C-alpha positions as CSV (number, residue, x, y, z in Angstrom):
1,M,-9.9,-9.6,-21.5
2,K,-7.5,-11.8,-23.7
3,I,-3.6,-11.7,-23.0
4,N,-2.9,-10.4,-26.6
5,D,-5.5,-7.4,-26.0
6,V,-3.4,-6.7,-22.6
7,R,0.0,-6.9,-24.4
8,K,-1.3,-4.1,-26.8
9,M,-1.8,-1.9,-24.1
10,S,0.5,1.0,-23.2
11,D,2.0,0.9,-19.6
12,D,-0.1,3.9,-18.6
13,E,-3.3,1.9,-19.6
14,L,-2.1,-1.2,-17.9
15,K,-1.7,0.8,-14.6
16,S,-4.9,2.4,-14.8
17,R,-6.6,-0.8,-15.5
18,I,-4.9,-2.7,-12.7
19,N,-6.1,0.1,-10.3
20,E,-9.7,0.1,-11.6
21,L,-9.8,-3.9,-11.2
22,K,-8.4,-3.6,-7.8
23,L,-11.1,-1.1,-6.8
24,D,-13.7,-3.1,-8.3
25,L,-12.6,-6.1,-6.7
26,G,-12.5,-4.5,-3.3
27,I,-16.1,-3.4,-3.6
28,E,-17.2,-6.9,-4.8
29,K,-15.5,-8.4,-1.7
30,R,-17.1,-5.9,0.6
31,K,-20.5,-6.6,-0.9
32,Q,-19.9,-10.4,-0.6
33,V,-18.8,-9.9,3.1
34,S,-21.9,-7.6,4.0
35,T,-24.5,-9.8,2.2
36,G,-22.5,-13.2,3.0
37,V,-23.5,-14.2,-0.6
38,A,-21.1,-14.2,-3.5
39,S,-22.9,-12.5,-6.3
40,K,-20.9,-13.8,-8.9
41,K,-17.7,-16.2,-8.0
42,N,-16.5,-16.3,-11.5
43,K,-16.6,-12.5,-11.7
44,S,-14.0,-12.1,-8.9
45,K,-12.1,-14.9,-10.1
46,E,-11.9,-13.0,-13.7
47,M,-10.8,-9.8,-11.9
48,R,-8.0,-11.3,-10.0
49,R,-6.9,-13.1,-13.1
50,S,-6.9,-10.0,-15.3
51,V,-4.9,-8.1,-12.4
52,A,-2.4,-10.8,-12.6
53,Q,-1.9,-10.8,-16.3
54,A,-1.6,-6.9,-16.4
55,L,0.8,-7.2,-13.6
56,T,2.9,-10.0,-15.6
57,V,3.0,-7.9,-18.5
58,L,4.3,-5.0,-16.8
59,R,7.0,-6.7,-15.2
60,Q,8.1,-8.4,-18.5
61,R,8.5,-5.1,-20.1
62,G,10.4,-3.9,-16.7
63,A,8.1,-1.1,-16.1
64,K,8.0,0.2,-12.6
65,R,4.6,0.2,-10.7
């Protein structure tokens, strides 16, 4: 997701997006540990990056988590 798209989202949408991404990232990590093989390394990287972008935008706006 592009940063401009993230900036257009409301605070509530960003918070729900963050929670959704963190859940997906946890599932992906558990899957990686159980199988011993990373399905798509780039997918995990993109999810972490998206979480960081959303958190950055929230902090720039001064919103509480």
